[in-house]
VEXGUGU-176893 format. One record per residue (C-alpha): x, y, z. Coordinates in pm, whole numbers, padded with zeros to 5 digits, always signed. Example, Ala and Ser with C-alpha at 12.3 -4.5 7.8 and 13.67 -1.06 7.14 Angstrom:
<atoms>
+01230-00450+00780 +01367-00106+00714 
</atoms>
This chain:
<atoms>
-06929-00508-07128 -06920-00662-07524 -06785-00975-07271 -07124-00933-07026 -07351-00876-07326 -07223-01214-07536 -07270-01359-07168 -07629-01238-07179 -07681-01402-07505 -07635-01755-07393 -07942-01671-07125 -08319-01714-07328 -08222-02040-07409 -08342-02169-07128 -08587-01978-07067 -08393-01772-06833 -08375-01334-06852 -08073-01234-07042 -07787-01090-06822 -07468-01162-06793 -07151-01090-06586 -06794-01061-06606 -06601-01011-06320 -06225-00870-06446 -05882-00860-06223 -05734-00525-06182 -05547-00597-06519 -05880-00666-06696 -05778-01067-06691 -06185-01233-06723 -06149-01443-06321 -06524-01494-06408 -06879-01548-06575 -07188-01621-06535 -07557-01551-06687 -07911-01574-06514 -07955-01957-06502 -08239-01956-06287 -08480-02116-06497 -08185-02372-06599 -08097-02456-06282 -08445-02442-06044 -08195-02197-05843 -08340-01868-05725 -07993-01704-05632 -07825-01831-06020 -07802-01463-06113 -07572-01340-06373 -07371-01172-06083 -07353-01443-05820 -07241-01682-06088 -06952-01489-06176 -06868-01361-05846 -06857-01781-05765 -06616-01832-06035 -06448-01580-06010 -06344-01654-05636 -06307-02015-05709 -06051-01888-06000 -05877-01673-05739 -05884-01952-05403 -06060-01649-05178 -06388-01493-05103 -06233-01160-05148 -06240-01021-05473 -06040-00685-05387 -05884-00480-05652 -06191-00640-05898 -06422-00518-06108 -06818-00652-06194 -06912-00595-06490 -07352-00621-06545 -07596-00532-06833 -07845-00488-06609 -07807-00279-06282 -07823-00588-05922 -08065-00654-05765 -08071-00601-05346 -07936-01027-05347 -07642-00934-05545 -07584-00592-05465 -07499-00726-05095 -07281-01005-05278 -07074-00778-05443 -07046-00588-05108 -06961-00904-04898 -06698-00995-05163 -06556-00667-05134 -06563-00643-05503 -06415-00262-05588 -06582-00123-05920 -06920-00237-06042 -06993-00147-06383 -07356-00181-06499 -07568-00111-06835 -07969-00125-06807 -08105+00088-06536 -08379-00103-06317 -08611+00098-06200 -08831-00164-06058 -08574-00436-05870 -08220-00159-05909 -07998-00218-05511 -07743+00052-05698 -07849+00392-05745 -08233+00341-05896 -08442+00193-05651 -08240+00146-05369 -07867+00215-05336 -07744-00083-05123 -07396-00066-05269 -07291+00282-05142 -07484+00261-04775 -07271+00437-04584 -07372+00196-04313 -07200-00092-04465 -06826-00156-04423 -06765-00163-04783 -06881+00049-05054 -06756+00002-05459 -06752+00261-05648 -07065+00202-05914 -07058+00295-06228 -07377+00337-06447 -07542+00361-06821 -07228+00153-07031 -07402+00021-07340 -07702+00133-07225 -07917+00096-07528 -07807-00239-07647 -07815-00387-07253 -08183-00230-07254 -08228-00374-07560 -08196-00729-07535 -08435-00705-07243 -08681-00559-07412 -08681-00810-07735 -08656-01087-07431 -09017-00972-07278 -09136-00819-07596 -09118-01200-07739 -09265-01366-07392 
</atoms>
């Protein structure tokens, strides 16, 4: 999570919300990282999770990221949750809950929907206070 927090700290420089993500292999090797870059790129899909998944898939040479873990500072939204399921991520670890848009247990639970063909394990609340404070400080300064 510390690596994801470091990644998140890079986002505000371009006006982006400080969210960071890291994809790890089964042995803990970093396969991909990302931070929010919607403002920087003008791309509505440039969420930290999507960018980390793209980097990991490039690194592995396959869209299937089985045996991988995604660590992210904020609970994934519906778009990112759907991408995690489609990428076959085995585990999602997140810090802060997102009561307004979270799709891994807070508002929706896309990642564990029994109607889907893949359901990653979800671990919540890792360094939650630090992850939440980064977001609170960003929006307070706005």
